[in-house]
Every structure is written in structure tokens, then in C-alpha cells.
C-alpha positions in Angstrom: -52.5 -96.0 260.9 -49.6 -98.4 261.4 -47.7 -96.5 264.2 -45.7 -99.5 265.3 -44.6 -100.4 261.7 -43.6 -96.7 261.1 -41.7 -96.5 264.3 -39.8 -99.8 263.8 -39.0 -98.9 260.1 -37.6 -95.5 261.0 -35.8 -96.7 264.0 -34.1 -99.6 262.1 -33.3 -97.4 259.1 -31.6 -94.8 261.3 -29.9 -97.3 263.5 -28.4 -99.1 260.5 -27.2 -96.0 258.6 -25.7 -94.3 261.6 -24.0 -97.4 262.9 -22.7 -98.6 259.5 -21.6 -95.3 258.2 -19.7 -94.3 261.3 -18.0 -97.7 261.6 -16.9 -97.5 257.9 -15.8 -93.9 258.4 -13.8 -95.0 261.3 -12.1 -97.8 259.5 -11.3 -95.4 256.5 -13.6 -97.4 254.1 -15.7 -94.4 253.1 -14.6 -91.3 251.2 -16.8 -88.7 249.6 -14.5 -86.3 247.6 -12.4 -88.9 245.6 -13.7 -92.3 246.6 -12.1 -95.5 245.3 -14.2 -98.1 243.6 -14.6 -100.0 246.8 -15.6 -96.9 248.7 -18.1 -95.8 246.1 -19.6 -99.4 246.1 -20.0 -99.2 249.8 -21.8 -95.8 249.6 -24.2 -97.4 247.0 -24.8 -100.4 249.3 -25.7 -98.1 252.2 -28.5 -96.6 249.9 -30.2 -99.9 250.1 -30.7 -99.7 253.9 -34.3 -98.4 253.6 -35.3 -101.4 251.5 -33.7 -103.8 254.0 -35.6 -102.0 256.9 -38.8 -102.2 255.0 -38.5 -105.9 254.5 -37.6 -106.5 258.1 -40.4 -104.4 259.3 -42.9 -106.2 257.1 -41.9 -109.5 258.7 -42.0 -108.3 262.3 -44.9 -105.9 262.0 -47.0 -107.0 259.1 -49.7 -104.5 258.1 -53.3 -105.4 259.1 -54.7 -104.4 255.7 -53.5 -105.9 252.4 -51.2 -103.3 250.8 -51.5 -102.8 247.1 -48.3 -104.0 245.3 -46.6 -101.3 243.4 -45.3 -102.0 240.0 -41.5 -102.3 239.6 -41.1 -103.6 235.9 -41.4 -102.9 233.1 -41.0 -99.1 233.2 -43.0 -97.5 230.4 -40.7 -95.9 227.9 -42.6 -92.6 227.5 -43.0 -92.0 231.2 -39.4 -92.8 231.8 -38.2 -90.4 229.2 -40.4 -87.7 230.7 -38.9 -88.1 234.1 -35.4 -88.1 232.7 -35.7 -85.1 230.5 -37.5 -82.9 233.1 -34.7 -82.9 235.8 -32.2 -81.8 233.2 -34.5 -79.1 232.0 -35.1 -77.8 235.6 -31.4 -77.7 236.3 -30.9 -75.8 233.2 -33.6 -73.4 234.2 -32.1 -73.0 237.6 -28.6 -72.2 236.4 -30.1 -70.0 233.6 -31.9 -67.9 236.1 -28.7 -67.7 238.3 -26.7 -66.6 235.2 -29.2 -63.9 234.3 -29.3 -62.8 238.0 -25.5 -62.4 237.9 -24.8 -65.1 240.5 -22.7 -67.2 238.1 -21.2 -67.2 234.6 -20.9 -70.3 232.4 -17.4 -71.6 231.7 -17.9 -72.9 228.2 -14.4 -74.1 227.9 -14.9 -76.5 230.9 -11.4 -75.7 232.1 -11.9 -77.3 235.5 -12.9 -80.6 234.0 -10.1 -80.6 231.5 -7.5 -79.7 234.3 -8.8 -82.6 236.4 -8.3 -85.0 233.4 -4.8 -83.7 233.0 -4.2 -84.2 236.7 -5.1 -87.9 236.7 -3.8 -88.7 233.2 -0.2 -89.9 232.6 -0.2 -87.8 229.3 -1.7 -84.3 229.3 -4.3 -83.6 226.7 -3.0 -82.1 223.5 -4.0 -78.5 222.7 -6.1 -79.5 219.7 -7.9 -82.1 221.8 -8.6 -79.5 224.5 -10.0 -77.2 221.9 -12.7 -79.6 220.7 -13.3 -81.5 224.0 -15.8 -79.0 225.5 -18.0 -79.3 222.4 -17.9 -83.1 222.6 -18.7 -83.1 226.4 -21.5 -80.7 226.1 -23.0 -82.3 223.0 -23.0 -85.8 224.4 -23.9 -84.9 228.0 -27.7 -84.9 227.7 -27.8 -88.4 226.3 -25.1 -89.8 228.7 -26.8 -88.2 231.7 -30.2 -89.6 230.9 -28.7 -93.1 230.2 -26.9 -93.0 233.6 -30.0 -91.6 235.4 -32.2 -94.3 233.9 -29.9 -97.3 234.5 -27.1 -97.0 237.2 -28.7 -94.3 239.3 -32.1 -95.7 239.0 -30.9 -99.1 240.2 -29.2 -97.4 243.2 -32.4 -95.4 243.9 -34.6 -98.4 243.9 -33.5 -99.4 247.4 -34.4 -96.0 248.7 -37.7 -95.9 246.9 -38.7 -99.3 248.1 -38.3 -98.1 251.7 -39.5 -94.4 251.6 -42.2 -94.5 248.9 -43.0 -98.2 248.8 -43.3 -98.8 252.6 -43.4 -95.5 254.6 -45.5 -93.2 252.4 -48.6 -95.5 252.2 -48.6 -95.6 256.1 -48.3 -91.8 256.4 -51.1 -91.1 253.9 -53.9 -91.4 256.4 -52.6 -88.0 257.7 -53.2 -86.5 254.2 -51.0 -86.2 251.2 -49.2 -83.0 252.2 -48.4 -84.0 255.7 -47.3 -87.4 254.4 -44.9 -85.8 251.9 -43.5 -83.3 254.4 -43.0 -85.9 257.2 -41.6 -88.5 254.9 -39.2 -86.0 253.3 -38.1 -84.7 256.7 -37.1 -88.2 257.8 -35.5 -88.8 254.5 -33.4 -85.7 254.7 -32.3 -86.4 258.3 -31.4 -89.9 257.3 -28.6 -88.5 255.3 -26.9 -86.9 258.3 -24.0 -89.4 258.6 -23.1 -88.9 254.9 -23.3 -85.1 255.3 -21.2 -85.2 258.4 -18.6 -87.5 256.7 -18.2 -85.1 253.8 -17.8 -82.1 255.9 -15.3 -83.8 258.1 -13.4 -84.9 255.0 -13.1 -81.4 253.7 -12.5 -79.9 257.1 -15.6 -77.6 257.1 -17.8 -78.7 259.9 -19.0 -75.1 260.3 -21.2 -75.6 257.2 -22.8 -78.8 258.5 -26.1 -77.3 259.7 -26.6 -75.5 256.5 -26.0 -78.6 254.4 -28.4 -80.6 256.6 -31.1 -78.0 256.2 -30.7 -78.1 252.3 -30.9 -81.9 252.4 -34.1 -81.7 254.5 -35.6 -79.2 252.0 -34.5 -81.4 249.1 -36.0 -84.5 250.9 -39.4 -82.7 251.3 -39.4 -81.4 247.7 -38.5 -84.8 246.2 -40.8 -86.6 248.6 -43.7 -84.5 247.1 -42.6 -85.1 243.5 -42.0 -88.8 243.9 -45.0 -89.3 246.0 -47.2 -87.8 243.4 -45.6 -90.0 240.8 -46.4 -93.0 243.0 -49.9 -91.9 243.6 -50.7 -91.1 240.0 -49.0 -94.1 238.4 -48.6 -96.7 241.3 -45.2 -97.5 239.7 -42.3 -97.7 242.1 -39.9 -98.4 239.3 -40.8 -95.1 237.6 -40.2 -93.3 240.9 -36.6 -94.9 241.0 -36.0 -93.7 237.4 -37.3 -90.1 238.3 -34.9 -90.0 241.4 -32.1 -91.4 239.2 -32.7 -88.7 236.8 -32.4 -85.9 239.5 -29.2 -87.5 241.0 -27.7 -87.8 237.5 -28.0 -84.0 237.0 -27.0 -83.2 240.6 -23.7 -85.1 240.1 -23.3 -84.1 236.5 -21.8 -81.2 234.4 -23.5 -78.3 236.0 -20.9 -77.4 238.8 -18.1 -77.8 236.2 -19.9 -75.6 233.6 -20.7 -73.0 236.3 -17.6 -73.0 238.5 -18.3 -69.8 240.4 -21.5 -71.4 241.7 -21.5 -73.9 244.5 -22.3 -77.6 243.8 -26.0 -78.2 243.4 -26.8 -79.0 247.0 -24.6 -76.3 248.7 -24.6 -72.6 248.9 -27.0 -70.2 247.0 -27.1 -72.5 243.9 -28.4 -75.3 246.1 -31.4 -73.2 247.0 -31.9 -72.2 243.3 -32.2 -75.9 242.3 -34.3 -76.8 245.3 -36.8 -74.0 244.7 -37.0 -74.9 240.9 -37.6 -78.5 241.7 -40.2 -77.5 244.4 -42.1 -75.3 241.9 -42.4 -78.3 239.6 -44.0 -80.3 242.4 -47.0 -78.0 242.2 -47.6 -79.3 238.6 -47.6 -83.1 239.0 -48.7 -83.3 235.3 -45.1 -82.4 234.4 -43.7 -85.5 236.1 -46.4 -88.1 235.2 -49.4 -88.7 233.2 -52.5 -90.2 234.9 -52.4 -93.8 236.0 -54.5 -95.0 233.2 -52.1 -93.7 230.6 -49.1 -95.4 232.3 -50.9 -98.7 232.7 -52.1 -98.8 229.2 -48.6 -98.0 228.0 -47.4 -101.1 229.9 -50.1 -103.2 228.6 -49.2 -102.4 225.0 -45.6 -103.5 225.4 
């Protein structure tokens, strides 16, 4: 087990994210509620820190054994479609269960979204436009969310996957799959602390910081198991990035607007509904990926 490599990777990853995030926060260059384009781009660049740390660690502490090189491209179309449709389905199940349980009620008119549009637009929406806008948004959302998940969010997620699944996970696997997923997810969830702190400081609710951190750790462990199994079954890091992009696209999508009484996906009771639903799916890895031979053959046929 490459203890030195693991320690160096984790130390460098945490050092860089803490140092850069707090410096940017101090300079007013990061915002989380309504970021400018520059602030959003800086957030996305910070997501690439694990990849940078992995590359640096590989140069300073090269592994004794020859690591199998995971596939990045091309991503098989059928497998990509599977890992984009499934997160949307699981979010729908989570919110559906919450609705049946009386925790939330869907707002089919999407009043919150349309009011936000009115707030930033120089010309408020006309009544007839407001009447049909919810149907257009809800009708196009599945396609748009999957397109964003498989492109923009997948590209952003690639830096994360290169570090956590590409570098760290194989070095934790001598401990066994379950300990590797748990430890990797724990580190991944803790890595987000500067972002969680920055968001809570911005909204003035530091009292909820611990709860948010616990949910991020739980999310990290669940997604570590899901993505780790995709990596193990397909040996395709690009597919892991698409799967993570699919989850992020749903977490930042229409659900909190459609269910305004519920908290956003990673906070409050709804956060746990989503985490548990995703976690249950991790026990059925066949939902997320076919066997490696199927994926490899699909790539070979393209």
C-alpha cells in the first residue's frame, strides 16, 4: 500500500483547497449564492485541485507497481445515457417519497423561478408567457439537465475523478472495497469544508455548518461507492465523470424550485432523502453500469 503517496496526495489536496479558497474568499473573488461569471469560473477551477495534486504526487512519489491506465475517451453512448437518466430518476423518487410523506408539495407553477426571472429582467414576463412557461420548463428540463450533466458538469467533474477515483481509490483498494469507498468518501466530503464554510458565512448561518458538513461527508461516501463501482466494473474514468456530472446537474437543477417547501438537495431533511435514495442505489451497482466486457465492446464498436 502506497502510504507515502496517499499522504502526499491528501496533504497537497487539502493544503491547496484551504489556502486558495480562503485567499479568494478574503479578496472577495468567491461567491456562492449569486456568483458572477468570474466567481463561478474560479469555483470550477478549484474543482481541478485533486487532479493537480494527483499529477504532482505521481511525479514526487511514483508508485512501485505499474498502474492500469483508466479510459477517459470515448465514453460509450449507452453507458453514458444510463448514468445520466438514473440520477434524474432517483431524485424524482426521493422527492416523490417526500411528497407522499407530506414533507413537501410540488409547485407546478414554478412561481419562485418565474419571480427570479422577473427580478433580473428589465421587462417582467407577460401573463400569457407566465401561464405557459412552467410547461415549457418542465417539458424541456429532462433533456437540458442530461445535456448539461454529460457535457459541462462532466468536464468539471473530470478533475475531481482524476484525483479521487483515478489516483486515490486504487491505492486504498488493498484495504478492501468497502473500506476504500468509505475512507475515500470521508476525505472527499471533508475536502469541501472551505466551500461549505464560505456558503454559510455568506448567508450568515454558521450555526448550520456542522450539519452541512455531515451531509457532505455522507454524500461523499455514497458517491464514492457508486463511482468506485463504476470505475471497478468499467475501468472508465470518463464514465465516472459523466455519472458525477449527472448527479450534480440534478442537485443544482429544478427540484428545489419545484418543491419550494423543501430544503435544497444537500441541506435539511430533503438532503437526507436524496442521500439515502442514492445510497440505496449503490447496493445495486448493475443500475449504474454494465459489466466491463459490455462497455469495452461498446467502445470497440464505435
